[in-house]
C-alpha positions as CSV (number, residue, x, y, z in Angstrom):
1,X,4.2,2.6,-7.4
2,X,4.0,6.2,-6.6
3,X,6.4,8.3,-4.2
4,X,4.7,10.1,-1.3
5,X,6.4,11.4,1.1
6,X,9.2,9.1,1.9
7,X,7.8,6.2,1.2
8,X,6.9,4.1,-2.0
9,X,3.3,3.4,-2.4
10,X,1.8,0.4,-4.7
11,X,-2.0,0.8,-5.0
12,X,-2.5,-2.4,-6.7
13,X,-1.1,-4.1,-4.0
14,X,-2.1,-2.0,-1.3
15,X,1.3,-1.8,0.2
16,X,3.7,0.8,1.3
17,X,7.6,0.8,1.7
18,X,10.3,3.1,3.1
19,X,13.6,2.2,2.0
20,X,12.5,-1.7,1.0
21,X,11.0,-1.8,4.3
22,X,6.9,-2.6,4.5
23,X,5.3,-0.1,6.5
24,X,2.4,-1.5,8.5
25,X,-0.8,0.5,6.8
26,X,-4.2,-0.3,8.7
27,X,-6.8,-1.0,6.4
28,X,-9.2,1.8,7.0
29,X,-5.5,4.2,6.8
30,X,-4.9,2.7,3.2
31,X,-8.4,3.3,2.6
32,X,-8.1,6.9,3.2
33,X,-5.0,6.9,1.4
34,X,-6.5,5.4,-1.8
35,X,-9.6,8.1,-1.7
36,X,-7.0,11.1,-1.8
37,X,-5.3,9.4,-4.4
38,X,-8.3,9.2,-6.4
39,X,-8.5,12.6,-6.0
40,X,-4.9,13.9,-6.1
41,X,-4.8,17.9,-5.6
42,X,-8.1,18.5,-4.9
43,X,-9.6,19.3,-1.5
44,X,-11.8,15.9,-0.2
45,X,-14.3,17.5,2.6
46,X,-14.3,15.0,5.9
47,X,-17.8,14.1,4.8
48,X,-16.5,13.0,1.3
49,X,-13.7,10.8,3.1
50,X,-15.9,9.5,5.8
51,X,-18.8,8.2,3.2
52,X,-15.8,6.9,1.0
53,X,-14.0,4.9,4.0
54,X,-16.6,4.2,6.4
55,X,-20.2,4.2,4.1
56,X,-22.3,2.0,6.1
57,X,-21.2,3.1,9.5
58,X,-21.2,6.1,11.8
59,X,-18.1,7.4,12.6
60,X,-16.5,10.6,14.5
61,X,-14.3,12.9,12.6
62,X,-11.8,12.1,15.0
63,X,-11.2,8.6,14.0
64,X,-10.4,9.8,10.7
65,X,-7.7,12.8,12.0
66,X,-6.1,9.5,13.6
67,X,-5.5,8.1,10.1
68,X,-4.5,11.2,8.5
69,X,-2.0,11.8,11.2
70,X,-1.0,8.1,11.1
71,X,-0.2,8.4,7.5
72,X,1.7,11.3,8.0
73,X,3.8,9.6,10.5
74,X,4.5,6.2,9.0
75,X,4.8,7.7,5.4
76,X,6.8,10.6,6.3
77,X,4.5,13.0,4.7
78,X,4.9,16.6,5.2
79,X,1.9,18.9,6.3
80,X,2.2,20.7,2.7
81,X,1.6,17.4,0.8
82,X,-0.8,15.8,2.7
83,X,-2.4,19.0,3.7
84,X,-5.1,19.5,6.1
85,X,-7.7,22.5,5.4
86,X,-9.1,24.0,8.3
87,X,-12.9,23.0,9.2
88,X,-13.0,21.5,5.7
89,X,-11.1,18.7,4.9
90,X,-7.9,17.1,3.2
91,X,-5.7,17.7,0.2
92,X,-3.4,15.3,-1.0
93,X,-0.7,17.6,-3.2
94,X,1.1,15.0,-5.9
95,X,1.6,14.2,-9.1
96,X,0.6,11.2,-10.6
97,X,2.2,9.2,-13.2
98,X,-0.3,8.7,-16.0
99,X,-0.6,4.8,-15.6
100,X,-1.1,5.5,-11.8
101,X,-4.1,7.9,-12.7
102,X,-5.6,4.8,-14.4
103,X,-4.9,2.6,-11.7
104,X,-6.7,4.9,-9.1
105,X,-9.5,5.4,-11.3
106,X,-10.3,1.5,-10.8
107,X,-12.0,-0.2,-7.7
108,X,-9.4,-0.6,-4.5
109,X,-8.7,-4.5,-4.1
110,X,-10.1,-5.3,-0.5
111,X,-7.5,-6.3,1.4
112,X,-7.7,-9.6,3.1
113,X,-7.9,-9.4,6.7
114,X,-5.6,-12.8,7.4
115,X,-3.0,-10.7,5.7
116,X,-2.5,-8.2,8.4
117,X,-0.3,-8.9,11.5
118,X,-2.6,-9.3,14.9
119,X,-2.9,-7.1,18.1
120,X,-3.3,-9.0,21.1
121,X,-4.6,-7.2,24.2
122,X,-3.9,-8.9,27.4
123,X,-5.6,-7.4,30.1
124,X,-7.8,-9.1,33.0
125,X,-10.5,-6.2,32.8
126,X,-13.1,-6.5,30.8
127,X,-13.7,-2.9,29.9
128,X,-10.2,-2.4,29.0
129,X,-10.4,-5.4,26.7
130,X,-13.5,-4.2,25.1
131,X,-12.2,-0.3,24.9
132,X,-9.0,-1.1,23.5
133,X,-10.1,-3.6,21.2
134,X,-13.0,-1.4,19.8
135,X,-10.2,1.4,19.2
136,X,-7.6,-0.6,17.4
137,X,-10.7,-1.7,15.5
138,X,-11.9,1.8,14.3
139,X,-8.1,2.1,13.1
140,X,-8.3,-0.8,10.9
141,X,-6.4,-3.2,12.9
142,X,-7.5,-6.7,13.6
143,X,-7.3,-7.2,17.3
144,X,-8.0,-9.8,19.5
145,X,-8.5,-9.9,23.4
146,X,-7.9,-12.3,26.3
147,X,-8.3,-12.4,30.0
148,X,-5.0,-14.0,30.9
149,X,-1.6,-15.2,29.9
150,X,-2.4,-18.5,29.5
151,X,-5.4,-18.3,27.3
152,X,-3.2,-16.0,25.3
153,X,-0.4,-18.9,25.0
154,X,-2.9,-21.4,24.5
155,X,-4.7,-19.6,21.6
156,X,-2.3,-17.2,20.2
157,X,-1.0,-17.7,16.3
158,X,3.3,-18.0,16.8
159,X,3.0,-18.4,12.9
160,X,1.6,-15.2,12.5
161,X,3.3,-11.4,12.8
162,X,1.7,-9.7,15.8
163,X,2.2,-7.6,19.2
164,X,1.1,-7.6,22.2
165,X,-0.7,-4.9,24.2
166,X,0.1,-6.3,28.2
167,X,-1.2,-5.5,31.1
168,X,1.6,-5.0,33.6
169,X,-0.5,-6.3,36.5
170,X,-2.5,-9.5,35.3
171,X,-4.0,-11.2,38.6
172,X,-2.9,-14.7,38.2
173,X,0.7,-14.0,36.9
174,X,2.4,-10.7,35.7
175,X,2.8,-9.4,32.7
176,X,6.6,-9.8,33.1
177,X,6.4,-13.2,33.6
178,X,4.4,-13.7,30.4
179,X,7.0,-11.6,28.5
180,X,9.8,-13.9,30.0
181,X,7.8,-16.8,28.6
182,X,7.2,-15.4,25.1
183,X,11.2,-14.6,25.1
184,X,11.6,-18.4,26.2
185,X,10.0,-19.5,23.4
186,X,11.4,-17.1,20.8
187,X,8.1,-16.0,19.8
188,X,8.7,-12.9,17.5
189,X,6.1,-10.5,19.2
190,X,7.2,-7.2,20.4
191,X,5.3,-6.4,23.9
192,X,3.7,-2.9,24.5
193,X,2.8,-2.8,28.2
194,X,0.0,-1.1,30.1
195,X,0.5,0.0,33.5
196,X,-1.9,2.4,35.7
197,X,1.2,3.2,37.5
198,X,4.6,3.9,35.3
199,X,7.2,3.4,38.3
200,X,10.7,4.2,37.1
201,X,11.7,0.5,38.2
202,X,9.0,-1.2,36.5
203,X,10.0,0.9,33.3
204,X,13.7,0.0,33.6
205,X,12.7,-4.0,34.3
206,X,10.3,-3.8,31.1
207,X,12.5,-2.0,28.9
208,X,15.9,-4.4,30.1
209,X,13.6,-7.5,29.5
210,X,13.1,-5.9,25.9
211,X,9.8,-4.4,25.9
212,X,8.8,-2.2,23.0
213,X,7.1,0.5,24.8
214,X,4.9,1.1,27.5
215,X,1.8,3.3,28.0
216,X,0.6,4.7,31.2
217,X,-3.1,4.9,32.0
218,X,-4.6,7.2,31.0
219,X,-3.5,7.7,27.1
220,X,-5.0,8.9,24.2
221,X,-5.8,7.3,20.4
222,X,-2.6,9.2,19.0
223,X,-0.3,7.5,21.7
224,X,-2.1,4.4,21.2
225,X,-1.8,4.2,17.7
226,X,1.7,5.4,17.9
227,X,2.9,2.8,20.2
228,X,0.9,-0.1,18.1
229,X,2.4,1.0,14.9
230,X,5.8,1.1,16.2
231,X,5.1,-2.3,17.4
232,X,3.5,-3.6,14.1
233,X,6.6,-2.5,12.0
234,X,9.2,-4.3,14.0
235,X,6.6,-7.3,14.4
236,X,7.1,-7.5,10.5
237,X,10.6,-7.0,11.0
238,X,11.3,-9.8,13.3
239,X,8.5,-12.2,11.4
240,X,10.7,-11.7,8.4
241,X,13.7,-12.4,9.7
242,X,12.3,-15.8,11.8
243,X,10.9,-17.0,8.4
244,X,14.3,-16.6,6.5
245,X,15.9,-18.7,10.0
246,X,13.2,-21.3,9.2
247,X,13.6,-21.7,5.7
248,X,17.5,-21.2,5.9
249,X,17.1,-24.4,8.8
250,X,15.0,-26.4,6.2
251,X,17.6,-26.0,3.4
252,X,20.5,-27.1,5.8
253,X,18.7,-30.1,6.8
254,X,18.7,-31.6,3.4
255,X,22.4,-31.6,3.4
256,X,24.2,-35.0,3.7
257,X,26.6,-35.6,6.2
258,X,29.4,-35.3,4.1
259,X,27.6,-32.1,2.8
260,X,27.5,-30.5,5.9
261,X,31.4,-31.0,7.0
262,X,32.4,-29.5,3.6
263,X,30.0,-26.4,3.9
264,X,31.4,-25.8,7.5
265,X,35.1,-26.4,6.0
266,X,34.0,-23.8,3.6
267,X,33.1,-21.6,5.9
268,X,36.7,-21.4,7.3
269,X,37.5,-19.9,4.4
270,X,39.2,-23.3,3.5
271,X,39.9,-23.9,-0.3
272,X,39.1,-27.0,-2.3
273,X,42.5,-28.5,-2.2
274,X,42.5,-28.2,1.8
275,X,39.1,-29.7,2.2
276,X,40.0,-32.9,-0.1
277,X,43.0,-33.2,1.8
278,X,41.1,-32.8,5.1
279,X,38.4,-35.6,4.3
280,X,40.7,-37.7,1.8
281,X,38.3,-37.0,-1.2
282,X,39.8,-35.6,-4.6
283,X,39.3,-31.9,-5.8
284,X,36.7,-33.0,-8.3
285,X,34.6,-34.2,-5.8
286,X,34.8,-31.6,-3.6
287,X,33.6,-29.3,-6.2
288,X,30.8,-31.6,-6.8
289,X,29.7,-31.5,-3.5
290,X,30.1,-27.9,-3.2
291,X,27.9,-27.5,-6.4
292,X,25.4,-29.5,-4.7
293,X,25.6,-27.5,-1.5
294,X,25.2,-24.3,-3.4
295,X,22.1,-25.8,-5.1
296,X,20.6,-26.9,-1.7
297,X,21.2,-23.9,0.0
298,X,19.9,-21.8,-2.8
299,X,23.3,-19.8,-2.6
300,X,24.9,-18.2,-5.6
301,X,28.1,-16.9,-4.6
302,X,30.6,-17.4,-1.5
303,X,29.6,-14.6,0.2
304,X,25.8,-15.8,0.0
305,X,27.1,-19.0,1.7
306,X,29.1,-17.0,4.5
307,X,25.7,-15.1,5.2
308,X,23.8,-17.8,5.5
309,X,26.3,-19.6,7.7
310,X,26.0,-16.4,10.0
311,X,22.5,-16.8,9.8
312,X,22.1,-20.3,11.1
313,X,24.9,-19.9,13.7
314,X,23.2,-16.9,14.9
315,X,26.6,-14.8,14.6
316,X,29.6,-14.5,12.5
317,X,32.5,-16.6,12.7
318,X,30.4,-19.4,14.7
319,X,32.5,-22.8,14.9
320,X,31.6,-25.5,12.7
321,X,30.0,-27.6,15.7
322,X,27.5,-24.9,16.7
323,X,26.4,-24.5,12.8
324,X,26.3,-28.5,12.6
325,X,23.9,-28.8,15.6
326,X,21.3,-26.5,13.2
């Protein structure tokens, strides 16, 4: 790991973290960062970076600028650290540990596309879909486009992290309708609305319904990148939480009926003797059940058991019946 700005960056794993939370850097943004890390404290011209990151493709300089701006914002890097040399290029002013200097001299591993979250574009105008997918792809993001809410719901992958760029005024159904359906399905997808008429009423309705953000046409690449980056960061967080809940539910289902009763009793703070009296068991039997519960739920302490109970119930202090219904 190397500290850059406020982030910890793993060159080998091509990942970045701020306070332990993963930062959603796109492939190309990380390629730019890797190129700068390979030549720390040295000016890299714009053409050098373009040739390194896009070796077989003609790309305009403003795409490079977008990724550099994204690195500064997402990793919270000061301009003195990731320095712009006007009309020439960029310099990353960092001191690297010797082991990292060796690591950056080796070729970077190609990040598997399937590891990336997906930006789902839902818009009934073909030209808008194509333009957005092209822009997002140039930012190193994986993007898929759908003409209607029905097509999106039929083909999207709810088991993977992602966010939705959603037209507010779809012809067959409104964007708010799709947002409501995603909420009903408990889909962990942040929604960024796109609208050509950002009225206060629409904005309030969208935000009250849980929208991540709202883009008003026309918007530029910086606005798009900012909104999408925030949405993808939230998507990773929601997906991680949903996975934890799913794992907890699976472990809870492995408990026997008696173990669930004792688990619920433990969450009330009841001691072994009281639980034994409640269920007409010996204290030794309660201890055996308790050990089995801790093992099956992968809890190493009562604190972890209480946290798991809160996670399963959806709130602290939920009653036994709510937990038992998980």
